[in-house]
N, C-alpha and C positions, 0 to 999 in steps of 0.2 A: 665727444664724449658721451653725448645723449644717444646719439646714435649707436655707438658700441653696445650701450646698456640696454636698448631696444633689442638689436642682434642677439645679444646673451639671455634677456628674458625669452625672446621666442625660441631659442635654442632650449633653453630649460623645460618652456613649456610643451615642447617637441617630445622632449625626454619623458616628461610625465605621462603624457599620452600614451607614448610607446609602452612603458612601463604598465600603464592601466591594462592597455589592452593584452599585453603577454600575460599580466595576472589573470584576467577575466578569462583568456583563451584556457589556462592551465587549470582554471577550477575544475573541480571533480562534478560528474554529472548531477547527482542528487543535492549538492549543496548548490548549483547553480539553478537548478530546478525551485528549491526552496526559495532562493532569492528571488526569481522571477515570480514565482505565485504569490507572493508578499507584495510587489508591486502591482500585481494585477488585480489583488484582493483586499485592497486597505482596509476595506469596511468591517473585515473578519480576522484582520492581523492577532486577536488576541488567542486564536484558536492554533497559531504557529508555535511549534515546540521544539527544542533540540535537547538532546541528552547525549552522555557519553559512555561508553563502554570501557572498561579498563584493558589494560594490555593483559595477555593471557600466557599459559606457559607455550603456546605455540604460534603467539603473535607478538612482537615486541611493542606494539603500536595500538593505540587507542583507536576504537571504531565510534563512528558518530552516528546517532539516531535523529532523524527529522521527520516530525508529524508535522504533514503540510495539508493544505487545502487546495488541491489542484484536479488534475485529470489524468487517468493512466494513459488515455490516447496521447498526450501530449509527451509523456515519457516516453513513450515509442516513436512518434513521428518526428520529434525534434532530435537532430543528432547530437546537439549540445546537451541535452538531458538522458540520452538512452543510456542505460545501464546495461551493465554484464548480464545481469539476469534479473528474472521476476517470478514472484508467486503469483499465480492466477487460479481462481475457483475453477473447479471442474464439477463434474456430476458422479455418483458413485459406479454407474457405468463406464466411466472414462469415453463415453460417446462425444466426438469432438464437435460434430454440428448437432447436437441436443438443444432445444430452446433454452434449457436452463444448465447452469446459473447464466443470467444475462451478461455479465462481464466476461466470461469466455468468450464472447463474439469479438471482444477487442483485439484478443490474439489471432483467433482463427479467421477473421476477416482480413487481416493483413498478410497470413501465410496463405491465403486462397490466392494471393497475387503471386505468391513463389512456390508453386506447384512442387519442385523438389523438395524444398523445405517442408512443404506439409506431408508429403508421401514419408519424408524421413521420420517425423513426428508420429504419424499413423503405423510406420512400421516398427517404431519402439513400442507404441502402445500395444499393437498386435503381440509383439513379443512378450510383454509383460500379462496380457490375457492368455497367451497359450502356457507361460510357466506358471500361473496360479493355479491352484485348487479349483475346482469346481465353485463359482460364484456362489454367494448365500441369496438368500431372498431381497436381500436390501444392496445386492450388486456386487462389483468388484472391490469397490472401496468402501471403508466405513467412514460417515460423515465425521469431517473435524479431526478424525485420527489418521486416516490413511492417506498418503500422497505419493507420487509420480515424478521423477526427475526425469528431464529429457535434454539434449542438445540441439539446437537449431540451425548451427551454422551450416551444416552441411546442406548443399544446395542453395545456399542464401545467396540472391544477386546483388550487385553492388546497389546501395541505397535502400537495402530491405529495411522494413521499418518494425523491427523486432529484436528483443536483445538473443545474443547466442544460446543462452541457456534458461530453463524454464522449470518450474516444480508447480506441479497442478495438486490442488488439494481438495478433496471432495467437501461441496458444501450443500450440494442439493440434488436432487434424486433427477432424471434425466426430462421429466415431465412437469417438473416442479413438486410443491407440495410441502418441503421441508420446513416452511417458514411456520406451518402450523403445529410442528415439534420441536418447540424451542429447548427441550432439554438435550437435544442434539448438539447444541452450541454452548456447553457448559465451558466455563475458562479453563477448565483443566483439561477438556478435550481439545479444543482449538488449539491448545499451548503445545500439544503433541505432535499435531499437524504441522504447525509452524516449526518447532524443533527440528523435526526430520527434514523440512524442506530447507532451512538454514543450513542446516549439516551438510546435505547434499550438492547444494549450489556452493558452498565454502570449499569442498572436497573438490569440486570442479574448477576451483581457480577463481572464482567469482570474487571481485573487489568491490562493485557496488550492484545493488538490487532494490527493488521496489515490492511494495506488496500493497493492494488496495484492502478495504476492509472487509477481509473474508469473514463470512459467518455472520454479518449484519442483516442479510436477507431484507434490504430495504428496498430493493428495485422494485418500482411500480406499485409500490404500497401508499404513496404520499395522498392523502385526503385531499378532494375539491374544496373542501371548506376555507374561505379566504383565511380564516383564523389560524388554521392548521393545529389546533391546539391540542386535542385528544390524540391526533395522530403525529404531532411533533415530539410529544413527550415521549410516545412509544418507539419513535424513531431514535431520539437522544438516548435512550436506556439500550437499544441495539447496538447503536455506533459505539457507546461507552462499553458495553459488555466486549466488542470486536476487539476494541484497543487494548483493553486490559488482557485479554487470552493473547492477541499478537506480541504485548509486552512480557508476558510470562513466558512465552516460548523463546523470546529473544534473551531473555535471562538465563534460560535453561541451556540454550546454546552457546553462551558468551565463554564459559571456559574451556572450550574445546575449540574455539576459533583459530583460525590460521590465516584466510587469505581476505575474509571481508572486512572493508575500512567505512562504508557507509550503508545504510539502511533508509530508504524513504519509505515512510506509512502515508498512504495518500487515503485523506478523506474526500470524497469527490465534492467539488466546489459548489456544482450546481445544486446538489442537495441540500448543502448548508445553508446557501443563500435561499434557497425555496422554503426551508424549515423556517426561516426568521423573515419571511416576505421581504428580502433584501435584494437588490439588483446592483451590479457591479457598478462602482462609480457614483452609487447616490446613498445618501446617509439613512441609515436604519430610525424607525420611529424611537422614541424613549422607552418604550415598552418592550420591544424587540432588542434592543440594545442590553437591557436589564437580563432577559431571557437568554440572550447568547452568550452574556458575560458569564451567567450561572454556569452554561453548558460548558465554556470554554475551561474554567476551572474545574469541572468534573472531569473533563479530557485529561487535562495535564495530571490530576491526581490519579487517573487511571493508569496512565503511563507511568508515572513515577513509581507506584504500587506494584505494577507489574516487574519493572526492571530492579525493583528491590525484592523481588520474589514473593509479593503478597498478593493474594486475590482482592478484587473489588466487590464490595458486598453494598447491601441497600442503605447500611450506615454512613458510606461516602458520599451519597448522592441525594439530591433532593427530588421531591415526585415520587410517584409509584413505580418502583423498577422491581418489584419483589419476583414477578414471574420472569424477568429476562434475567436478574443477578443471581438469584438464588431458586433456580428452577428445580421441581420436585422429581 
């Protein structure tokens, strides 16, 4: 009798393991990445947020929004996390190999390993350039407002580390410098670019997509001061502003949604850890914990505000963010 019981227990245990593996394998890419990011970054779990977009006239199912602290590179490189589409920053001239914005390199570096796919993208860019009126002094695209959608699956080799569809949104000039013109990143501008990108990707049949904090203009600006205090506050304001603009764009897109089921908003984990003097696997100081808790709560509020159609203002955050949240 005992032997039979042991066999039954082993069989049940095996069934549970199988079911667990099956559920894990069936998990959608953004949800899987969100869960994995939490396990990797337990010291900053307060900044992880989920929200739901209700069903629409064109989609009988809700969509999930995940605000995660991870890495765009992991979303591209790991098959289980790779989405159908991505919103990626570009420059006003649509120069794919230009030095700015830096995040564009995440996509282009991977496309350069698939020359046919890179050529397909360049051909689409050239077609856009030739069909447009003469570019203005500010370039082919307006910062924050204009975008360019393209399909990358053509010419993609097996194991390609990029999504099938991308939408490029202008966030900088080809040689940089937009960081000094913060009025270009007003939430009402960014929301237009995000809405346009979401609509284009949705029309392409994309179900899962990721977007880094476009318009945050934070790359390469971190102070060397060990306390990071002045620079950290400035960075917080930029990140909160970017999340607010993205959320507003999601709100504007939501009523016309058809195919999108999940959206992953990615805060770069190394940036967040560095801002608060933290390292993965080690506890923060008490002062850093307090500062991070305040930031995480403000991020949640910015996301909630945007998804409800409200802009985030200086009255919603602590610290001095007037130059970022209320640009003249």
